[in-house]
TISEZA-27561 format. One record per residue (C-alpha): residue in one letter; x, y, z. Coordinates in steps of 0.001 Angstrom, whole numbers, plus 500000, padded with zeros to 6 digits. Layout:
# residues N
AXYZ
...
//
This chain:
# residues 401
M326676066478789096
E329785068675789342
Q327838071588787918
T325102071154790469
S327686071038793369
N329319074220792070
I325923075879791843
T325116074925795442
L328533076163796601
L328034079477794798
K324547079745796329
Y325953079109799845
A328757081580799324
D326267084206798158
S324150083481801258
F327169083848803566
Y328032087176801902
R324448088473802405
K324361087193805990
K327745088755806975
Y326144091079809554
L324310088155811175
L327660086305811487
A329278089384813123
W326463089843815571
L326444086231816633
L330223086363817058
L330025089410819377
L327174087835821246
S329103084607821752
L332093086559823204
A329845088457825697
I328054085269826717
G331232083314827068
L332844085991829263
T329734086162831428
A329690082342831826
Y333400082403832772
L332817085109835447
D329867083230836881
K331856080002837176
S334827081907838657
E332546083286841417
V331116079818842120
Y334551078380842272
Q335840081108844636
A332858080628846878
A333304076803847009
A337035076675847065
R337260077070850825
V336043073977852725
S333944075043855696
T334155073369859103
P331329072666861552
A332846075256863976
E332563077865861292
D328872077159860915
E328412077642864559
V330292080896864397
L328000082185861601
A324865081138863526
A326107082817866703
K326989085921864743
A323542086078863310
V321888085786866770
M324199088441868205
D323362090789865280
Q319618090319866031
K320198091122869655
D322278094149868793
Q319514095362866440
A316912094849869219
M319092096945871613
R319397099724869108
D315599099733868424
Y314880099775872164
K317194102683872814
R315771104566869843
A312224104006871104
H312965105053874714
A315746107549874163
D314349110165876616
E313619107596879310
M317036106068879514
P318954106273882807
D321701108410881281
R319120111104880421
R317575111218883918
P319920113963885377
A319308116135882333
N315573115675882569
V315631116497886273
E317688119642885695
R315342120697882870
M312298120046884994
A313715122188887895
A314462125085885458
L310869124867884050
Q309388124831887540
K311442127909888475
Q310302129681885316
Y306754128769886121
R306947130305889588
K308462133512888109
N305689133732885619
Q303102133181888362
D304637136008890405
A304619138281887312
I300965137335886671
L300030138247890232
A301821141557890001
A300248142358886637
Q296821141419888027
K297344143836891005
S298448146606888715
K295445145928886500
A293119146165889498
L294631149551890536
W294108150903886998
Q290551149571886957
E289810151337890198
Q291254154553888862
A289341154315885679
K286087153503887537
A286582156451889903
L287326158738887058
R284157157611885229
Q281993157942888288
A283324161502889136
P280688164238888640
S281158166085885296
S282175169659885690
T283399172396883453
E286151173124886012
P289671172040884947
V291177169012886524
T293354170019889398
P296859168979888753
S298699167055891435
P301870168356893139
Q304004165911891173
G303916167432887762
G300223167938887172
A298902164303887031
P295621163440888705
A295799162298892378
V294645158714891562
Q297296158302888914
T299941159705891247
D298996157018893825
S299393154231891244
L302698155657890113
T303906155861893736
R302903152243894278
A304695151191891140
R307863152942892242
N307674151280895673
Q307188147884894052
L310187148539891817
E312314149358894825
E311322146007896434
L312133144044893310
R315543145750892961
Q316370144471896416
K315668140917895291
Y316771140819891613
T319139142627889249
E318276145165886686
N318188142434883974
H315377140641885579
P312219140551883308
E309873141864886065
V312288144765886938
K312476145730883211
R308662145542882901
L308105147784885904
V310689150321884639
A308895150496881287
Q305488150772883040
I306730153620885314
K308098155505882351
K304791155148880531
M302856156284883653
E305036159295884010
A304439160181880315
E300730159756880858
S300845161922883997
L302692164619882129
G300127164481879203
A297248164647881688
A298845167669883338
V299256169381880009
A295604168489879095
A294400169935882443
K295815173472881941
P292944174819879771
L290160176321881733
K287520174810879557
G286825171460878260
G287412169599881486
N285025166771880565
A287045166065877378
A290303165823879327
T288630163453881861
E287432161233878973
R290886161118877411
T292409160147880673
A289893157376881188
R290518155955877771
Q294298155895878555
Y293517153950881665
E291416151436879713
E294226151047877080
Q296678150320879910
I294214147703881293
K294075145989877873
T297906145839877808
Y297843144061881185
D295212141703879839
V297565140816876839
Q300531140347879159
I298500138114881594
A297166136043878741
A300611135535877216
M302186134511880567
T299234132169881256
K299721130443877917
E303421130133878593
N302694128584882001
E300284126056880370
D303039124961877966
I305534124777880857
A303113122618882852
K302767120174879910
Q306513119988879547
V306942119337883244
Q304407116591883177
Q306199114955880275
L309575115208881976
Q308030113780885126
K306855110753883277
W310343110201881754
V311967110572885143
E309616108114886717
A310148105595883811
A313939105735884190
P314185102912886818
I312063100615884690
R314138101313881583
E317288100825883579
T316145097355884591
E315116096369881083
W318346097795879548
S320403095869882099
S318700092669881029
L319392093320877398
T322969094199877884
S323539091122880089
D322072088873877347
Y324228090505874807
A327340090011876983
V326562086339877293
L326123086036873506
K329371087953872916
Q331152085630875281
Q329879082531873484
Y330723084047870108
D334273084745871200
K334617081114872283
L333346079836868997
V335733082160867057
E338570080768869101
K337400077175868457
N337061077798864708
R340507079299864570
Q341959076236866272
A340065073983863855
Q341345075960860816
S344899075651862228
A344506071912862728
Q343356071532859125
N346222073614857795
E348589071501859855
A347022068282858578
R347573069340854937
R351250069587855430
P353081066353854362
Q354389064441857423
S356606061329856906
G355619058251858786
Q352478059734860356
S348855059415859560
R345951061312861104
L342270060676861271
E340180063786861155
D336555064652861068
S334710064040857796
T335095067031855591
R332395068441853341
L333588068885849755
P332725072044847906
E329969071862845380
T332289072576842434
S335698070945842429
F337006072388839210
K338377075799838229
S336894077599835233
D339242077777832164
F339046081090830236
R340420079703826989
K338176076672826916
I335044078628827736
M335707081369825194
G336802078857822567
T333672076863823075
S331456079923822893
V333025081119819646
L332806077633818116
L329199077275819015
A328440080756817561
I330216079725814205
V328355076484814014
L324970078194814811
S325568080959812308
A326620078534809607
G323633076375810282
L321312079354809976
V322861080521806712
I322719077041805233
L319158076622806204
S318108079956804777
A319935079147801551
F318467075680801396
F314846077023801651
D315529079985799393
R314048079035795958
S314955082369794221
F317403082577791252
R320542084283792291
I323018083413789573
P322667082368785882
A323693078833786754
D320533078529788956
L318371079363785948
E320179076981783574
S320036074152786061
Y316278074629786574
L315238075296782896
R317817072984781235
L318360075791778766
P321414078032778201
V321343081649779306
V321914083825776287
S322516087117778145
V322204088701781584
V320989092232782112
S322629093826785125
Y320458095628787776
I321075099338787655
P319874101087790884
T318499104567790881
V320040107523792744
R317456107281795500
E318142103556795882
K321889104099796015
K321427106738798651
R319204104562800671
A321743101637800401
R324566103882801565
I322524105065804599
L321520101471805461
F325165100334805093
L326490103102807376
T323803102417809981
K324577098756810142
D328296099370810321
M327896102002813109
L325681099654815136
L328170096852814643
L331065099085815654
F329241100369818761
A328456096728819767
G332118095753819202
I333232098668821413
L330866097545824184
V332169093972824103
L335786095139824047
G335037097422827005
Y333472094496828841
F336669092479828281
A338788095368829382
W336800095864832573
A337086092201833389
W340848092232832658
L341601095304834683
T339686094067837695
G341558090836837667
K338573088628836916
I340149087125833810
V342844084517834714
T344304082730831629
//
């Protein structure tokens, strides 16, 4: 009987040695689980340690309603930002500036259309003139044809009129100055082309083509200014809608702000009431000799105990040891293999004459070393993680022993 007990003990000891990594893993896991359970209970205790009052619940409800109203006001202002009353003066000023720019563009379009009509008349007259081999007679002003001289004179007169109204930086003044310079250059070129005694028809054709190119330039300018005026008209229409909607938005915004002001006033009253209730509770907790007070029924917290770090960690470690020992004992109990000579003698009822030791090969030794190092490194890494977990909880003040 004693021999059987010794064999069983040896068998269990051998199982514990072979399951040493399982014991270490269960111990580390129990430490992590125990600390997590302690932290969770600490948070529950902190949340339930303070006894709430009915006034405090009213404050929280009023705060939630006020937050919803505040969010609704922000959403309304974000959705109608350009229609708000404070944006109305800027919209009116912007609309006036756009209308002024629209009128300037219209005047520039009319002037360009007039100039274009003059160039068209000159080109038409030049095309309809009878072909002749005689040279084109230069005009007294530098050799340009008479029709081009008239248009140049009109442009100069128009420039003088604009200079009386605007400064030199005005866009129309700049445009006319550039146009006059171009017309003078064309007149000079026409005069030079008119000097030969032959080839008058070719010179007339070149001049007509120059007129047509100038007409195309006016077409491009008129199209660009027309497109700009269309965009300006759309912007003015949008601004007009915003300006017209400003009184409606002002009424709606006043209603929202007045409701928020009422909620804010009620919230302030509830905060003051809650402060007085808390002060009364604090006063009632103080010991007063010969006096007794009857207060409203209080609501006790859900958890009335404080978590104990030592008890929780000790319980977790103890449970891990019991669990690991139970697993090892069960595995050894159901293991029917022969581990020691006594197992064989007990089973066969015969003495063991000799035991041949197991001699591993070089490859098996190398594989065993690698497996040993791998297990140790994983266990070391897990231990570092658990210690880091404990260090973080200690440094942040979550562990109170």
